[in-house]
C-alpha positions as CSV (number, residue, x, y, z in Angstrom):
1,M,-5.5,17.9,78.4
2,R,-4.3,20.1,75.4
3,K,-1.1,21.7,76.7
4,A,-2.3,25.5,76.2
5,L,0.0,26.8,73.4
6,S,1.6,29.9,74.4
7,I,1.3,33.2,72.6
8,S,4.7,32.6,70.5
9,A,3.9,29.5,69.2
10,I,0.3,31.0,67.6
11,V,2.2,33.3,66.0
12,L,5.2,30.3,65.0
13,A,2.2,28.6,63.3
14,S,0.2,31.7,61.7
15,S,4.1,33.0,60.0
16,M,4.6,29.3,58.5
17,A,1.0,29.1,57.6
18,L,1.4,32.1,55.8
19,G,4.7,31.8,54.4
20,G,3.7,28.0,53.0
21,T,0.6,29.0,51.2
22,A,3.0,32.2,49.4
23,T,5.4,30.2,48.3
24,A,2.1,28.0,46.5
25,F,1.1,31.0,45.1
26,A,4.2,32.0,43.3
27,A,4.6,28.7,41.9
28,D,1.8,29.2,40.0
29,T,1.8,33.1,38.9
30,T,3.9,33.9,35.6
31,S,6.0,36.3,36.7
32,P,7.1,39.0,34.5
33,A,11.2,37.8,33.1
34,A,9.8,34.4,32.9
35,D,7.1,35.7,30.7
36,A,10.1,37.4,28.2
37,G,11.8,34.4,27.7
38,P,14.9,34.4,24.5
39,T,12.9,38.1,23.2
40,A,14.4,39.7,25.8
41,R,16.6,42.4,25.4
42,P,20.1,42.1,26.0
43,T,21.6,43.9,28.4
44,R,25.2,43.9,26.9
45,T,27.1,44.7,23.9
46,A,28.8,41.5,22.4
47,L,31.1,40.6,19.7
48,K,31.7,37.4,18.2
49,L,34.0,36.0,15.3
50,S,34.0,32.9,12.8
51,T,37.5,32.2,14.2
52,S,40.0,33.4,16.2
53,A,42.9,33.4,14.1
54,A,42.9,33.5,10.2
55,K,45.8,34.6,6.8
56,P,45.1,37.2,4.9
57,G,42.3,36.7,2.8
58,D,40.9,35.1,4.1
59,S,37.0,35.2,5.0
60,I,35.3,35.4,8.6
61,S,32.2,36.3,10.0
62,F,30.7,38.2,13.1
63,E,27.7,38.3,15.3
64,M,26.2,41.4,17.0
65,E,24.9,40.9,20.4
66,V,23.0,45.1,21.0
67,P,19.3,45.9,22.1
68,D,16.9,46.0,19.7
69,G,16.4,49.1,18.4
70,S,19.9,50.4,17.4
71,T,21.8,51.5,14.6
72,H,24.7,52.9,13.1
73,L,26.6,50.1,13.9
74,S,29.5,49.3,13.0
75,V,32.5,47.1,12.6
76,S,35.4,48.2,12.0
77,S,38.8,46.9,12.4
78,E,42.8,47.9,10.0
79,A,42.9,43.7,10.1
80,L,39.6,43.5,8.0
81,G,39.0,44.3,4.4
82,E,35.4,45.3,2.5
83,V,32.7,45.0,6.0
84,R,29.8,43.7,4.9
85,M,26.5,43.8,7.0
86,T,24.0,41.4,6.6
87,D,19.7,42.6,7.3
88,G,19.8,41.1,10.6
89,R,22.7,41.1,13.6
90,G,26.1,39.3,11.4
91,G,28.3,40.6,8.5
92,T,31.4,38.9,6.6
93,A,34.6,40.5,6.5
94,E,38.2,39.7,4.4
95,V,40.9,39.6,6.1
96,A,43.4,43.0,4.6
97,D,47.2,41.9,3.6
98,V,49.1,42.6,6.7
99,K,51.6,41.8,9.2
100,E,51.3,39.1,11.9
101,G,50.3,39.6,14.8
102,S,46.3,40.7,17.4
103,Y,45.0,42.6,16.0
104,G,41.2,44.3,17.7
105,I,37.7,44.4,15.4
106,S,35.1,47.3,17.5
107,L,32.0,47.4,16.9
108,T,30.3,50.7,17.6
109,G,26.8,51.6,17.4
110,T,24.1,53.3,19.7
111,G,21.0,51.9,21.4
112,P,17.6,52.5,21.8
113,D,17.9,54.4,23.9
114,G,20.6,57.4,22.7
115,A,23.1,56.3,24.6
116,K,26.6,55.7,22.5
117,L,27.0,51.0,22.0
118,Q,30.9,49.5,22.0
119,A,32.6,45.9,22.0
120,T,35.7,44.1,20.9
121,A,36.9,41.0,20.1
122,R,41.2,40.0,18.9
123,L,41.7,38.1,15.5
124,V,45.9,37.0,15.2
125,V,46.6,37.4,11.9
126,K,48.7,34.4,10.7
127,A,51.1,34.9,8.3
128,D,49.8,32.8,4.3
129,A,51.7,30.2,2.9
130,P,55.9,30.8,1.6
131,K,54.7,33.0,-1.6
132,P,57.2,30.9,-4.0
133,T,60.7,32.4,-6.3
134,P,60.4,34.0,-8.5
135,A,60.7,32.5,-12.2
136,P,64.3,33.6,-13.2
137,D,64.5,35.4,-16.3
138,G,63.9,33.9,-19.9
139,L,64.4,34.3,-22.9
140,R,62.7,32.5,-25.8
141,L,62.3,33.1,-29.4
142,S,59.5,31.7,-32.5
143,Q,62.1,29.4,-34.0
144,D,65.9,30.2,-33.7
145,H,66.8,30.7,-37.4
146,G,66.5,32.7,-39.5
147,R,67.3,34.7,-43.3
148,P,67.6,38.0,-44.6
149,G,64.2,40.3,-44.1
150,D,62.6,36.7,-41.5
151,R,60.6,37.7,-38.8
152,I,61.1,36.5,-35.5
153,T,59.2,36.7,-32.1
154,V,60.4,37.5,-29.3
155,T,59.1,36.8,-25.7
156,V,61.5,37.9,-22.2
157,K,59.7,37.7,-19.0
158,T,60.5,39.4,-15.9
159,S,59.9,40.7,-13.2
160,A,61.6,44.6,-14.0
161,K,59.8,46.8,-15.5
162,D,61.3,47.1,-19.2
163,A,63.1,44.8,-21.2
164,S,65.7,44.5,-24.4
165,V,66.7,42.5,-27.5
166,K,70.2,43.5,-29.0
167,S,71.4,41.3,-31.9
168,A,73.6,42.0,-35.1
169,A,71.5,39.0,-36.7
170,F,68.7,42.0,-36.4
171,T,67.3,45.1,-38.8
172,G,68.0,48.4,-36.2
173,G,70.3,45.9,-33.8
174,Q,67.8,46.1,-31.2
175,V,64.5,45.0,-30.3
176,N,62.2,46.9,-28.4
177,L,59.1,44.8,-26.5
178,K,56.3,45.7,-25.1
179,G,55.1,44.6,-21.6
180,D,51.9,43.0,-20.6
181,G,52.3,44.6,-16.9
182,K,52.6,41.0,-15.5
183,G,56.3,41.0,-16.2
184,T,55.5,39.1,-19.9
185,F,57.2,41.3,-22.6
186,T,57.5,40.9,-26.2
187,G,57.9,42.2,-29.8
188,T,59.2,41.4,-33.9
189,A,62.0,41.3,-35.2
190,T,63.6,41.4,-38.7
191,V,66.1,39.3,-39.8
192,A,69.2,42.2,-41.9
193,P,68.7,41.7,-45.3
194,D,72.7,42.1,-45.4
195,V,73.2,39.1,-42.8
196,R,75.8,36.1,-43.5
197,T,75.5,32.8,-42.8
198,G,76.6,31.2,-39.5
199,Y,75.8,31.6,-36.0
200,Y,74.5,35.2,-33.7
201,G,74.1,35.8,-30.1
202,V,70.8,37.1,-29.1
203,D,71.4,39.2,-26.1
204,A,68.1,39.9,-23.7
205,Y,68.2,43.1,-21.1
206,A,66.2,43.3,-18.6
207,G,66.0,46.7,-15.9
208,G,69.3,48.3,-18.4
209,K,70.8,44.8,-17.3
210,K,72.3,41.8,-19.3
211,F,71.2,38.4,-18.5
212,D,70.6,35.5,-21.3
213,T,71.7,34.8,-24.8
214,V,70.9,32.2,-26.9
215,K,72.5,31.9,-30.5
216,F,70.5,32.6,-33.3
217,S,71.4,30.8,-36.3
218,T,71.4,32.2,-39.6
219,E,71.4,31.5,-43.5
220,A,72.5,34.0,-46.0
221,R,70.8,34.8,-50.2
222,T,72.7,32.0,-52.4
223,T,71.8,33.4,-55.4
224,P,71.4,37.5,-55.9
225,D,68.2,38.6,-57.2
226,V,68.5,38.7,-60.6
227,K,66.7,40.9,-63.0
228,P,65.5,40.0,-66.1
229,V,67.3,41.8,-68.6
230,K,65.3,42.7,-71.6
231,P,67.5,42.7,-75.0
232,D,68.1,45.8,-76.4
233,V,66.0,45.0,-80.4
234,K,66.6,49.1,-82.7
235,P,63.3,49.2,-84.4
236,V,62.9,48.7,-88.4
237,Q,64.0,52.2,-89.6
238,P,62.9,52.3,-93.1
239,L,64.6,52.5,-96.1
240,R,64.8,56.3,-98.3
241,P,64.0,56.8,-101.5
242,S,67.3,57.0,-102.9
243,E,68.2,53.8,-101.3
244,H,65.1,51.6,-103.2
245,R,66.0,49.6,-106.1
246,T,63.7,48.3,-108.4
247,P,64.4,45.3,-110.5
248,K,63.7,44.2,-113.3
249,G,60.7,43.1,-114.0
250,S,59.1,43.4,-110.3
251,V,56.6,45.3,-108.8
252,N,58.2,48.7,-106.8
253,T,56.9,47.5,-102.7
254,G,59.8,50.1,-101.1
255,Q,62.0,48.2,-99.8
256,A,65.5,47.4,-101.3
257,P,66.3,43.6,-102.7
258,A,67.7,40.7,-100.8
259,G,71.2,40.5,-102.0
260,T,72.0,44.9,-101.5
261,D,75.3,44.4,-104.3
262,A,73.5,42.7,-107.4
263,E,74.4,44.4,-110.5
264,P,71.6,46.2,-112.5
265,S,70.1,44.6,-115.3
266,R,71.1,44.8,-118.7
267,G,68.7,46.0,-121.4
């Protein structure tokens, strides 16, 4: 004999049968969430940096995670210089010359529904390599000797805002220099005309303080300039008529005879 099922058993069996059928139906039907796939709009706003630490002058990139249709997107920070946004959801920026420390990077914008968007990230800025010690001030002459009238090129390298050179060997005693804005000052000195043979000190000044002295040898002119002397020649004056002498048998040429003491001819 078959054992009769109770009402409770019948209900349970029916529920199990229906449950199995519902599960199979769900597996064969694509859900809205699955249909959206990877193109589904993000439900959050985020900012991602290509690195968490950098030094001044480094270039970093970033990506923005925002809903489609977002506008007025902006990335800013005290630690960043110029920020360049790309056509997509990212961009690049250069780390500014700031002190060591941790800085916040802020992303702001407006969502497709008009709501404000905001996200932050952190960037640790590390100091650059130690800066090289600036080269000491220096003085250089185009040549270390000269004669009166020679022109000498003077070069001074210094971090000061002004520089000059002084020496009794140069005309005027001081040479004013012109800077190029990068720590180099140049000028031209002329050896004085009355300089004596010997050694002179050339003093260099930067910021009003003397920082170097070099020797400069000179050679005075040993032979003075000689001006050509014109002979003192008096022009020949013609004889007066009373001074004319006409020798016998000669033609009167208007000039005195060879001997001024000659006796006149006797007839």
